[in-house]
Structures are given as C-alpha cells and as structure tokens.
The first five atom37 places (N, CA, C, CB, O) and aatype in JSON, in Angstrom:
{
  "aatype": [12, 14, 9, 10, 11, 12, 15, 16, 14, 10, 1, 15, 18, 19, 2, 7, 5, 0, 6, 19, 16, 19, 15, 7, 0, 16, 19, 7, 6, 0, 12, 5, 15, 10, 19, 0, 5, 13, 14, 0, 10, 11, 0, 8, 10, 18, 2, 7, 6, 7, 0, 10, 1, 14, 13, 19, 2, 10, 13, 9, 7, 6, 15, 2, 9, 11, 3, 10, 1, 5, 7, 10, 6, 16, 14, 10, 0, 6, 2, 3, 9, 10, 9, 10, 9, 14, 15, 9, 0, 7, 7],
  "atom_mask": [
    [1, 1, 1, 1, 1],
    [1, 1, 1, 1, 1],
    [1, 1, 1, 1, 1],
    [1, 1, 1, 1, 1],
    [1, 1, 1, 1, 1],
    [1, 1, 1, 1, 1],
    [1, 1, 1, 1, 1],
    [1, 1, 1, 1, 1],
    [1, 1, 1, 1, 1],
    [1, 1, 1, 1, 1],
    [1, 1, 1, 1, 1],
    [1, 1, 1, 1, 1],
    [1, 1, 1, 1, 1],
    [1, 1, 1, 1, 1],
    [1, 1, 1, 1, 1],
    [1, 1, 1, 0, 1],
    [1, 1, 1, 1, 1],
    [1, 1, 1, 1, 1],
    [1, 1, 1, 1, 1],
    [1, 1, 1, 1, 1],
    [1, 1, 1, 1, 1],
    [1, 1, 1, 1, 1],
    [1, 1, 1, 1, 1],
    [1, 1, 1, 0, 1],
    [1, 1, 1, 1, 1],
    [1, 1, 1, 1, 1],
    [1, 1, 1, 1, 1],
    [1, 1, 1, 0, 1],
    [1, 1, 1, 1, 1],
    [1, 1, 1, 1, 1],
    [1, 1, 1, 1, 1],
    [1, 1, 1, 1, 1],
    [1, 1, 1, 1, 1],
    [1, 1, 1, 1, 1],
    [1, 1, 1, 1, 1],
    [1, 1, 1, 1, 1],
    [1, 1, 1, 1, 1],
    [1, 1, 1, 1, 1],
    [1, 1, 1, 1, 1],
    [1, 1, 1, 1, 1],
    [1, 1, 1, 1, 1],
    [1, 1, 1, 1, 1],
    [1, 1, 1, 1, 1],
    [1, 1, 1, 1, 1],
    [1, 1, 1, 1, 1],
    [1, 1, 1, 1, 1],
    [1, 1, 1, 1, 1],
    [1, 1, 1, 0, 1],
    [1, 1, 1, 1, 1],
    [1, 1, 1, 0, 1],
    [1, 1, 1, 1, 1],
    [1, 1, 1, 1, 1],
    [1, 1, 1, 1, 1],
    [1, 1, 1, 1, 1],
    [1, 1, 1, 1, 1],
    [1, 1, 1, 1, 1],
    [1, 1, 1, 1, 1],
    [1, 1, 1, 1, 1],
    [1, 1, 1, 1, 1],
    [1, 1, 1, 1, 1],
    [1, 1, 1, 0, 1],
    [1, 1, 1, 1, 1],
    [1, 1, 1, 1, 1],
    [1, 1, 1, 1, 1],
    [1, 1, 1, 1, 1],
    [1, 1, 1, 1, 1],
    [1, 1, 1, 1, 1],
    [1, 1, 1, 1, 1],
    [1, 1, 1, 1, 1],
    [1, 1, 1, 1, 1],
    [1, 1, 1, 0, 1],
    [1, 1, 1, 1, 1],
    [1, 1, 1, 1, 1],
    [1, 1, 1, 1, 1],
    [1, 1, 1, 1, 1],
    [1, 1, 1, 1, 1],
    [1, 1, 1, 1, 1],
    [1, 1, 1, 1, 1],
    [1, 1, 1, 1, 1],
    [1, 1, 1, 1, 1],
    [1, 1, 1, 1, 1],
    [1, 1, 1, 1, 1],
    [1, 1, 1, 1, 1],
    [1, 1, 1, 1, 1],
    [1, 1, 1, 1, 1],
    [1, 1, 1, 1, 1],
    [1, 1, 1, 1, 1],
    [1, 1, 1, 1, 1],
    [1, 1, 1, 1, 1],
    [1, 1, 1, 0, 1],
    [1, 1, 1, 0, 1]
  ],
  "atom_positions": [
    [[-6.13, -13.78, 7.98], [-5.04, -13.76, 6.46], [-4.21, -13.08, 6.25], [-5.47, -13.52, 5.29], [-4.26, -11.88, 6.52]],
    [[-2.81, -13.87, 5.5], [-1.92, -13.26, 5.61], [-2.14, -11.74, 4.28], [-0.72, -14.4, 5.53], [-2.96, -11.67, 3.36]],
    [[-1.08, -10.72, 4.7], [-1.26, -9.7, 3.85], [0.24, -9.78, 2.81], [-1.51, -8.21, 4.82], [1.29, -10.09, 3.37]],
    [[0.24, -9.54, 1.57], [1.17, -9.35, 0.85], [1.37, -8.01, 0.49], [1.08, -10.08, -0.07], [0.52, -7.6, -0.3]],
    [[2.3, -7.14, 0.84], [2.18, -5.7, 0.41], [3.54, -5.44, -0.57], [2.14, -4.62, 1.87], [4.75, -5.61, -0.42]],
    [[2.54, -4.88, -1.83], [3.18, -4.41, -3.29], [4.3, -3.48, -3.21], [2.12, -3.66, -4.21], [4.37, -2.71, -2.25]],
    [[5.11, -3.48, -4.05], [5.99, -2.07, -3.98], [5.46, -1.56, -5.2], [7.8, -2.16, -3.97], [4.84, -2.24, -6.02]],
    [[5.71, -0.45, -5.3], [5.06, 0.69, -6.59], [5.29, -0.05, -7.61], [5.8, 2.29, -6.9], [4.3, -0.25, -8.31]],
    [[6.4, -0.61, -7.99], [6.22, -1.24, -9.72], [5.43, -2.18, -9.98], [7.39, -1.86, -10.37], [5.32, -2.4, -11.19]],
    [[4.75, -2.92, -9.21], [3.79, -3.96, -9.05], [2.64, -3.58, -8.85], [4.03, -4.77, -8.17], [1.84, -4.43, -9.26]],
    [[2.19, -2.79, -8.44], [0.72, -2.17, -7.95], [-0.16, -1.98, -9.28], [0.9, -0.53, -7.1], [-1.38, -2.09, -9.18]],
    [[0.43, -1.7, -10.54], [-0.34, -1.67, -11.7], [-1.22, -2.85, -11.66], [0.49, -1.64, -12.92], [-2.44, -2.85, -11.84]],
    [[-0.43, -3.91, -11.39], [-0.89, -5.31, -11.81], [-1.78, -5.81, -11.0], [0.11, -6.28, -11.91], [-2.31, -6.9, -11.21]],
    [[-2.14, -4.81, -9.6], [-3.01, -5.2, -8.62], [-4.21, -4.58, -8.4], [-2.44, -5.18, -7.59], [-4.94, -4.74, -7.42]],
    [[-4.43, -3.74, -9.48], [-5.39, -2.54, -9.3], [-5.21, -1.33, -8.37], [-6.57, -3.06, -8.88], [-6.13, -0.76, -7.78]],
    [[-3.48, -0.91, -8.29], [-3.02, -0.11, -7.8], [-3.17, -0.4, -5.93], [0.0, 0.0, 0.0], [-3.09, 0.62, -5.24]],
    [[-3.34, -1.43, -5.35], [-3.49, -1.73, -4.25], [-2.08, -1.62, -3.86], [-4.2, -2.91, -4.07], [-1.23, -1.95, -4.69]],
    [[-1.68, -1.12, -2.55], [-0.47, -1.16, -1.79], [-0.17, -2.87, -1.22], [-0.68, 0.0, -0.47], [0.84, -3.57, -1.3]],
    [[-1.66, -3.16, -0.6], [-1.62, -4.69, 0.29], [-2.88, -5.05, -0.31], [-1.64, -4.72, 2.25], [-3.9, -4.39, -0.47]],
    [[-2.51, -6.63, -0.7], [-3.41, -7.61, -1.03], [-3.43, -8.58, 0.15], [-3.04, -8.27, -2.35], [-2.41, -8.76, 0.8]],
    [[-4.92, -9.38, 0.53], [-5.14, -9.88, 1.15], [-4.68, -11.48, 0.7], [-6.22, -9.42, 1.41], [-4.93, -11.55, -0.51]],
    [[-4.13, -12.75, 1.18], [-3.94, -13.67, 0.46], [-4.2, -14.86, 1.11], [-2.86, -13.58, -0.03], [-4.04, -14.71, 2.32]],
    [[-4.57, -16.13, 0.77], [-4.54, -17.26, 1.64], [-3.39, -18.25, 1.16], [-5.96, -17.97, 1.66], [-2.72, -18.31, 0.13]],
    [[-3.47, -19.17, 2.58], [-2.66, -20.11, 2.28], [-1.7, -20.23, 3.58], [0.0, 0.0, 0.0], [-1.41, -19.27, 4.3]],
    [[-1.22, -21.65, 3.77], [-0.28, -22.1, 4.82], [0.94, -22.18, 4.82], [-0.46, -23.06, 5.13], [1.69, -22.59, 5.71]],
    [[1.27, -21.65, 3.46], [2.61, -21.78, 3.2], [2.84, -20.53, 2.26], [3.0, -23.23, 2.57], [1.9, -20.19, 1.53]],
    [[4.42, -19.59, 2.23], [4.38, -18.68, 1.52], [4.05, -18.82, 0.27], [5.24, -18.19, 1.63], [3.53, -17.9, -0.37]],
    [[4.36, -20.2, -0.32], [4.2, -20.55, -1.64], [2.82, -20.65, -2.17], [0.0, 0.0, 0.0], [2.6, -20.47, -3.37]],
    [[1.77, -20.97, -1.2], [0.45, -21.02, -1.34], [-0.18, -19.57, -1.49], [-0.09, -21.76, -0.19], [-1.01, -19.2, -2.32]],
    [[0.39, -18.87, -0.52], [0.11, -17.03, -0.66], [0.28, -16.59, -2.04], [1.29, -15.98, 0.26], [-0.61, -15.9, -2.54]],
    [[1.63, -17.01, -2.94], [2.01, -16.61, -3.9], [0.82, -16.87, -5.09], [3.28, -17.16, -4.01], [0.24, -16.14, -5.89]],
    [[0.77, -18.56, -4.72], [-0.28, -18.74, -5.6], [-1.64, -18.34, -5.55], [-0.34, -19.78, -5.75], [-2.4, -18.55, -6.49]],
    [[-1.92, -17.89, -4.69], [-3.09, -16.96, -4.2], [-3.08, -15.81, -4.76], [-3.13, -16.69, -2.81], [-4.02, -15.06, -5.05]],
    [[-1.95, -15.69, -4.9], [-1.84, -13.68, -5.64], [-1.98, -13.85, -6.6], [-0.5, -12.57, -5.71], [-2.67, -13.0, -7.17]],
    [[-1.45, -15.07, -7.51], [-1.44, -14.85, -8.85], [-2.98, -15.47, -9.21], [-0.08, -15.59, -9.61], [-3.51, -15.13, -10.26]],
    [[-3.49, -16.17, -8.51], [-4.75, -16.44, -9.04], [-5.67, -15.32, -8.74], [-5.27, -17.71, -8.54], [-6.7, -15.31, -9.41]],
    [[-5.52, -14.33, -7.84], [-6.26, -12.96, -7.91], [-5.97, -12.29, -9.11], [-5.91, -12.0, -6.79], [-6.91, -11.8, -9.73]],
    [[-4.77, -12.18, -9.57], [-4.13, -11.25, -9.95], [-3.07, -12.1, -11.3], [-3.41, -10.53, -8.55], [-1.84, -12.06, -11.21]],
    [[-3.82, -12.87, -12.58], [-2.88, -13.32, -13.46], [-2.25, -13.01, -14.32], [-3.09, -13.9, -13.84], [-1.75, -13.8, -15.12]],
    [[-2.09, -11.57, -14.37], [-1.27, -10.85, -15.16], [0.33, -10.63, -14.33], [-2.11, -9.42, -15.5], [1.35, -10.08, -14.77]],
    [[0.12, -11.18, -13.21], [1.37, -10.96, -12.49], [2.36, -12.2, -12.61], [1.03, -10.67, -10.99], [3.57, -12.01, -12.58]],
    [[1.81, -13.5, -12.75], [2.23, -14.69, -12.94], [3.71, -14.66, -13.87], [1.02, -15.44, -13.58], [4.82, -14.92, -13.4]],
    [[3.44, -14.32, -15.19], [4.48, -13.88, -16.16], [5.82, -12.95, -15.68], [3.7, -13.09, -17.19], [6.95, -13.0, -16.18]],
    [[5.35, -12.11, -14.6], [6.46, -11.42, -14.17], [7.06, -11.84, -12.76], [6.09, -10.03, -14.18], [8.12, -11.37, -12.35]],
    [[6.4, -12.65, -12.14], [7.13, -13.24, -10.85], [7.83, -14.87, -10.93], [5.91, -13.25, -9.62], [8.66, -15.38, -10.18]],
    [[7.18, -15.43, -12.09], [7.71, -16.91, -12.28], [8.04, -16.94, -13.38], [6.89, -18.05, -12.06], [7.44, -16.37, -14.3]],
    [[9.28, -17.75, -13.51], [9.78, -18.45, -14.9], [9.11, -19.65, -15.75], [11.07, -18.99, -14.61], [8.03, -20.07, -15.32]],
    [[9.5, -20.09, -16.6], [8.76, -21.21, -17.39], [8.45, -22.14, -16.6], [0.0, 0.0, 0.0], [7.3, -22.57, -16.61]],
    [[9.55, -22.72, -15.62], [9.21, -24.01, -15.13], [8.25, -23.79, -13.5], [10.84, -24.92, -14.96], [8.0, -24.65, -12.66]],
    [[7.87, -22.32, -13.48], [7.18, -22.35, -12.34], [8.11, -21.56, -11.22], [0.0, 0.0, 0.0], [7.43, -20.92, -10.42]],
    [[8.91, -21.52, -11.11], [10.09, -21.14, -9.99], [10.04, -19.6, -9.88], [11.76, -21.65, -10.48], [9.99, -18.99, -10.95]],
    [[10.06, -19.02, -8.93], [10.21, -17.52, -8.58], [11.21, -17.18, -9.52], [10.65, -17.13, -7.03], [12.07, -18.04, -9.71]],
    [[11.33, -15.69, -10.42], [12.37, -15.26, -11.15], [13.33, -15.05, -9.88], [12.03, -13.94, -12.14], [13.02, -15.07, -8.69]],
    [[14.71, -14.83, -10.54], [15.78, -14.43, -9.7], [15.68, -13.13, -9.0], [16.92, -14.42, -10.44], [16.13, -12.89, -7.88]],
    [[15.0, -12.26, -9.84], [15.14, -10.69, -9.66], [13.82, -10.58, -8.31], [14.71, -9.6, -11.5], [13.62, -9.45, -7.87]],
    [[13.19, -11.46, -7.87], [12.09, -11.24, -7.27], [12.6, -11.32, -5.7], [10.95, -12.26, -7.77], [13.5, -12.1, -5.39]],
    [[12.13, -10.7, -5.01], [12.6, -10.76, -3.42], [11.46, -10.67, -2.85], [13.57, -9.63, -2.81], [10.68, -9.76, -3.11]],
    [[11.19, -11.75, -1.86], [10.3, -11.97, -1.29], [10.4, -11.88, 0.09], [9.96, -12.89, -1.68], [10.97, -12.86, 0.58]],
    [[10.09, -11.17, 0.76], [10.35, -11.19, 2.4], [9.28, -11.4, 3.18], [10.89, -9.95, 2.96], [8.2, -10.83, 3.04]],
    [[9.65, -12.49, 4.29], [8.48, -12.13, 5.49], [8.93, -12.06, 6.65], [7.38, -13.07, 5.69], [9.35, -13.07, 7.22]],
    [[8.94, -10.92, 7.2], [9.36, -9.76, 8.22], [11.01, -9.27, 7.47], [0.0, 0.0, 0.0], [11.18, -8.83, 6.33]],
    [[11.84, -9.48, 8.32], [12.96, -9.04, 7.7], [14.04, -9.92, 6.7], [13.59, -8.58, 8.75], [15.09, -9.52, 6.21]],
    [[13.41, -11.23, 6.59], [13.77, -12.33, 6.18], [13.6, -12.96, 4.83], [13.34, -12.94, 6.91], [12.65, -13.71, 4.62]],
    [[14.55, -12.66, 3.85], [14.25, -13.13, 2.18], [14.01, -14.29, 2.52], [15.42, -13.06, 0.9], [14.51, -15.08, 3.32]],
    [[12.9, -14.3, 1.58], [12.88, -16.48, 1.73], [13.92, -17.03, 1.01], [11.35, -17.51, 0.88], [14.21, -18.19, 1.3]],
    [[14.6, -16.43, 0.07], [15.55, -17.32, -0.57], [16.6, -17.71, 0.74], [16.34, -16.5, -1.98], [17.31, -18.7, 0.55]],
    [[16.72, -17.1, 1.85], [17.68, -17.15, 2.74], [16.96, -17.95, 3.92], [18.25, -15.71, 3.08], [17.36, -17.93, 5.09]],
    [[16.08, -18.5, 3.57], [15.45, -19.29, 4.54], [15.41, -20.62, 4.19], [14.19, -18.87, 4.81], [15.06, -20.98, 3.07]],
    [[15.81, -21.55, 5.25], [15.66, -22.99, 4.71], [14.69, -23.59, 4.2], [15.87, -23.74, 5.43], [14.81, -24.48, 3.36]],
    [[13.59, -23.16, 4.69], [12.03, -23.9, 3.89], [11.83, -23.02, 2.62], [10.29, -23.73, 5.03], [10.91, -23.4, 1.89]],
    [[12.46, -22.0, 2.26], [11.87, -21.48, 0.91], [10.67, -21.13, 0.98], [0.0, 0.0, 0.0], [10.31, -20.62, 2.04]],
    [[9.75, -21.27, -0.06], [8.15, -21.32, -0.25], [7.62, -21.82, 0.48], [7.6, -21.82, -1.2], [6.62, -21.23, 0.88]],
    [[7.97, -23.4, 1.22], [7.52, -23.74, 2.0], [7.35, -23.45, 3.36], [7.76, -24.37, 1.83], [6.91, -24.11, 4.3]],
    [[7.85, -22.15, 3.23], [8.19, -21.09, 4.75], [6.57, -21.55, 4.98], [8.7, -18.76, 4.59], [5.77, -21.34, 4.08]],
    [[6.07, -22.32, 6.5], [4.77, -21.82, 7.14], [4.66, -20.36, 7.48], [4.55, -22.54, 8.4], [5.39, -19.61, 8.12]],
    [[3.35, -20.17, 6.76], [2.72, -18.65, 7.52], [1.77, -18.73, 8.79], [1.72, -17.79, 6.4], [1.33, -19.82, 9.15]],
    [[1.5, -17.66, 9.39], [0.62, -17.34, 10.46], [-0.48, -16.67, 10.14], [1.19, -16.68, 11.38], [-0.28, -15.97, 9.15]],
    [[-1.53, -16.59, 10.56], [-2.63, -15.67, 10.14], [-2.25, -14.35, 9.69], [-3.53, -15.48, 11.19], [-2.48, -13.89, 8.57]],
    [[-1.55, -13.68, 10.82], [-1.56, -12.32, 10.69], [0.0, -11.91, 9.78], [-1.71, -11.65, 12.35], [0.2, -10.74, 9.46]],
    [[0.84, -12.81, 9.51], [2.04, -12.12, 8.8], [1.94, -11.56, 7.91], [2.91, -12.7, 8.45], [0.9, -11.73, 7.27]],
    [[2.89, -10.68, 7.46], [2.82, -9.67, 6.2], [4.36, -10.05, 5.5], [2.63, -7.73, 6.76], [5.5, -10.03, 5.96]],
    [[3.73, -10.44, 4.04], [4.73, -10.73, 3.14], [5.05, -9.43, 2.2], [4.27, -11.97, 2.33], [4.05, -8.81, 1.82]],
    [[6.27, -8.96, 1.78], [7.02, -7.97, 1.12], [7.38, -8.44, -0.11], [8.15, -7.56, 1.83], [8.22, -9.34, -0.1]],
    [[6.92, -8.04, -1.29], [7.42, -8.39, -2.48], [7.94, -7.22, -3.09], [6.49, -9.04, -3.27], [7.24, -6.23, -3.29]],
    [[9.24, -7.3, -3.43], [9.76, -6.29, -4.11], [10.82, -6.91, -5.16], [10.35, -5.27, -3.12], [11.81, -7.53, -4.79]],
    [[10.47, -6.63, -6.63], [11.45, -6.74, -7.62], [12.55, -5.94, -7.93], [10.93, -6.76, -8.53], [12.46, -4.72, -8.06]],
    [[13.91, -6.74, -8.1], [14.86, -6.02, -8.13], [14.75, -4.78, -9.39], [15.97, -6.98, -8.2], [13.81, -5.01, -10.15]],
    [[15.4, -3.74, -9.67], [15.54, -2.84, -10.56], [16.28, -2.58, -10.62], [15.11, -2.09, -10.67], [16.92, -2.26, -9.62]],
    [[16.91, -2.49, -12.22], [18.4, -2.19, -12.53], [17.77, -0.77, -13.56], [19.5, -3.8, -13.49], [16.69, -0.59, -14.12]],
    [[19.02, 0.07, -13.47], [19.26, 1.34, -14.13], [20.49, 1.42, -14.62], [0.0, 0.0, 0.0], [21.39, 0.58, -14.75]],
    [[20.4, 2.59, -14.88], [22.1, 3.22, -15.29], [22.05, 4.67, -15.89], [0.0, 0.0, 0.0], [23.1, 5.23, -16.22]]
  ]
}
C-alpha cells in the first residue's frame, strides 16, 4: 500500500504519525483514504468545492502533483511514497 509522509505541522491531525498507510490506485484515491482515516484533515487540505487548497503541496517522488499532467488522477504503485507539505507563511 502507498505511504503518505506527513510534514510536522500536519502530524497533530494524524495522531503524531510521520507516515500514514493509505489505499488507492490514484493520488486522489490515496488522499480520500487519508481523510477517511483522519476526517479533521479535510478542512485543512480541501476547499469547499472539494479541490486541494492552493497552499497544499503533494509530491510523488520529486514531482509536485500540480505539475503532473494527470494531477490527482496520477496512478500509484503499491510501494509509492507521497509527501504532503503545506506552504507556511511567516513574517
């Protein structure tokens, strides 16, 4: 099953875990698996229309899924690792 690595700011929503095992044949299905396991994450990751928020960066390998032609429909292999990193602003 694919693994989703969580950045430190989001770990409080996944019981402090650095990695979460998800299911799904695509990146989008893996993300739905994540929010099904941890519903409190949904409001932080998705907007009201069900699209990923602009500040959410999701990588498969070294590629941001926003830069991939298939986006959330990108197929996943059994051993793929996704990395979820929200943009953080400061001043």
